[in-house]
LOTILUM-300841 format. One line per 4 residues: their letters; for each residue x, y, z of N, C-alpha, C, CB. Coordinates in steps of 0.02 Angstrom, whole numbers. Each point is the difference from the previous one (the first is absolute). Glycine has a CB too. Layout:
// residues N
a = X/Y/Z/X/Y/Z/X/Y/Z/X/Y/Z ~ ...
//
This chain:
// residues 89
xxxx = 11310/16640/5015/-64/-29/-17/-23/-50/53/28/15/-121 ~ 20/-51/151/-19/-49/51/-33/35/59/95/-74/-36 ~ -67/131/57/-29/36/56/-70/24/-17/114/36/37 ~ -124/-12/-98/-66/24/-21/-51/-57/1/55/88/-70
xxxx = -36/-145/43/-45/-57/-2/-15/-24/71/46/-33/-113 ~ 6/28/154/-10/-23/69/-45/47/40/113/-54/-4 ~ -102/119/-3/-41/49/36/-72/-3/-25/100/74/16 ~ -110/-81/-80/-67/-4/-28/-35/-63/24/37/65/-101
xxxx = -2/-122/98/-29/-63/23/-19/4/74/68/-62/-87 ~ -23/88/127/-13/5/71/-61/43/13/122/-15/24 ~ -125/72/-56/-56/46/12/-66/-31/-23/78/97/-13 ~ -75/-134/-43/-61/-31/-25/-24/-57/46/36/30/-116
xxxx = 10/-68/145/-20/-56/41/-10/18/73/62/-72/-77 ~ -23/119/103/-6/19/71/-38/66/7/108/-59/24 ~ -91/105/-67/-33/64/-6/-12/37/65/-52/-46/-97 ~ -7/72/103/-18/42/57/2/-38/66/-70/67/-76
xxxx = 54/-131/75/-2/-37/64/69/-2/32/-95/-69/-43 ~ 148/63/3/67/-3/28/22/69/25/27/-95/-76 ~ -47/147/41/23/67/20/-39/25/60/32/23/-117 ~ -91/-51/128/-40/24/56/16/-36/65/-90/29/-81
xxxx = 126/-85/78/19/-36/60/56/36/36/-36/-108/-52 ~ 31/119/117/56/29/35/59/-48/1/-79/67/71 ~ 139/-40/-79/60/-41/1/6/-46/-60/-6/5/122 ~ -22/15/-179/3/-43/-59/68/3/-34/-121/16/-15
xxxx = 168/21/42/67/1/-29/11/60/-45/0/-123/7 ~ 54/120/-43/20/55/-44/-1/-24/-72/70/51/92 ~ -67/-3/-136/5/-14/-71/64/31/-24/-126/-4/-16 ~ 167/-35/-18/63/26/-26/-1/-7/-76/62/-31/107
xxxx = -49/85/-142/7/-3/-72/75/-3/-14/-109/65/-22 ~ 131/-124/1/71/-11/-12/19/29/-67/-2/-104/70 ~ 64/128/-76/22/26/-65/3/-56/-52/66/90/59 ~ -84/-73/-119/2/-49/-54/72/-6/-25/-119/26/-33
xxxx = 136/-86/11/67/-12/-27/0/11/-75/24/-83/92 ~ 29/113/-117/9/8/-72/35/-63/-24/6/128/7 ~ -44/-174/-33/27/-65/-22/29/3/-71/-82/-56/75 ~ 79/114/-108/24/4/-69/75/4/-4/-106/56/-30
xxxx = 138/-33/83/72/10/-2/20/67/-31/13/-123/-9 ~ -62/159/-18/12/65/-30/-15/53/53/-30/-43/-116 ~ 81/78/139/-8/48/54/-44/60/-19/111/-36/41 ~ -123/46/-105/-43/56/-20/-73/-13/21/77/24/-97
xxxx = -93/-86/116/-68/-15/22/-8/1/75/-13/-69/-102 ~ 66/86/139/-5/4/73/-54/49/22/122/-29/8 ~ -126/85/-42/-50/50/18/-70/-27/-7/78/90/-36 ~ -89/-133/-13/-66/-29/-11/-19/-46/58/17/8/-125
xxxx = 29/-50/146/-14/-46/56/-15/40/63/75/-87/-52 ~ -37/139/64/-12/42/59/-66/37/-5/124/14/14 ~ -139/10/-73/-62/38/-11/-62/-42/8/63/72/-76 ~ -62/-134/53/-58/-44/7/-14/-14/73/24/-52/-112
xxxx = 29/36/150/-9/-13/71/-27/60/37/93/-80/-6 ~ -69/138/-11/-24/62/33/-72/15/-20/118/44/2 ~ -135/-59/-65/-69/12/-22/-48/-46/36/43/34/-112 ~ -24/-97/123/-42/-47/37/-10/25/71/40/-96/-71
xxxx = 15/117/102/-3/25/69/-46/62/4/117/-45/22 ~ -109/91/-68/-41/61/0/-74/-16/-10/97/63/-45 ~ -113/-109/0/-70/-19/-11/-30/-32/62/25/-15/-121 ~ 14/-27/155/-25/-31/61/-17/53/53/68/-102/-25
xxxx = -26/152/30/-12/53/49/-60/42/-19/123/3/26 ~ -128/15/-90/-54/44/-22/-68/-34/-6/85/64/-61 ~ -86/-125/37/-62/-32/-18/-27/-51/50/35/17/-116 ~ 2/-32/168/-23/-50/49/14/26/70/21/-95/-82
xxxx = -44/57/130/15/17/69/65/-32/23/-122/9/23 ~ 157/-42/-69/64/-32/17/53/53/9/-33/-103/-64 ~ 78/90/109/56/46/12/64/-40/-4/-71/75/73 ~ 103/-75/-132/62/-37/-7/55/26/46/-31/-24/-118
xxxx = 77/-20/136/57/20/40/41/52/-40/3/-114/59 ~ 30/160/-24/40/50/-36/53/-32/-44/-20/79/95 ~ 29/-50/-153/46/-25/-50/71/-9/28/-68/56/-88 ~ 91/-8/127/67/-4/29/7/-59/48/11/123/-13
xxxx = -63/-137/52/2/-56/47/3/-66/-39/-66/67/85 ~ 26/-73/-137/-1/-61/-40/68/-10/-33/-124/13/-20 ~ 152/40/-9/66/-5/-32/54/-21/49/-36/88/-82 ~ 34/-58/142/50/-18/52/-6/-73/19/-3/118/43
xxxx = -59/-141/-30/-10/-69/20/19/-49/-56/-91/38/77 ~ 76/-20/-138/18/-43/-56/76/-5/-7/-107/31/-59 ~ 142/25/68/73/0/-3/29/-41/58/-1/113/-56 ~ -28/-105/115/25/-33/60/-13/-76/-2/-19/105/64
xxxx = -41/-124/-84/-19/-71/3/12/-37/-65/-84/32/84 ~ 77/3/-140/12/-32/-65/-58/-40/-28/116/-4/34 ~ -173/2/1/-56/-38/-29/-66/34/16/66/-106/12 ~ -113/96/-58/-66/29/9/-36/-32/60/-6/24/-123
xxxx = 17/-88/133/-32/-35/56/23/29/66/-9/-104/-69 ~ 74/118/74/27/28/62/-27/71/13/103/-70/-16 ~ -113/108/-38/-29/67/7/-71/-7/27/71/45/-95 ~ -109/-92/69/-68/-12/24/-2/-19/73/-31/-34/-115
xxxx = 77/-9/135/3/-20/70/18/59/44/32/-116/-34 ~ 16/156/12/21/59/40/-57/50/8/116/-16/-41 ~ -157/23/-11/-56/48/3/-64/-32/24/53/62/-93 ~ -50/-126/109/-60/-37/20/-54/5/-53/27/20/120
x = -6/-24/-184/-46/5/-56/-26/-69/-20/60/103/-40
//
């Protein structure tokens, strides 16, 4: 949910002006965490993140970083901020 809210807020405040600037950086949709502790909800957290990413690709001119790249950077760095820095997002 945090990624969805953040992406929506960013698009609403920056919107087309940010995507039309050359070198405006990348957009990374980070995987959502299953905070319930119930592993049966892991699929839901993964599905929501993928749905957000798919909507961004289909409905906007935004091009999120590839899912595998984001997952690798998140595993390597351990923080969303570090992923953003690595992708210049």
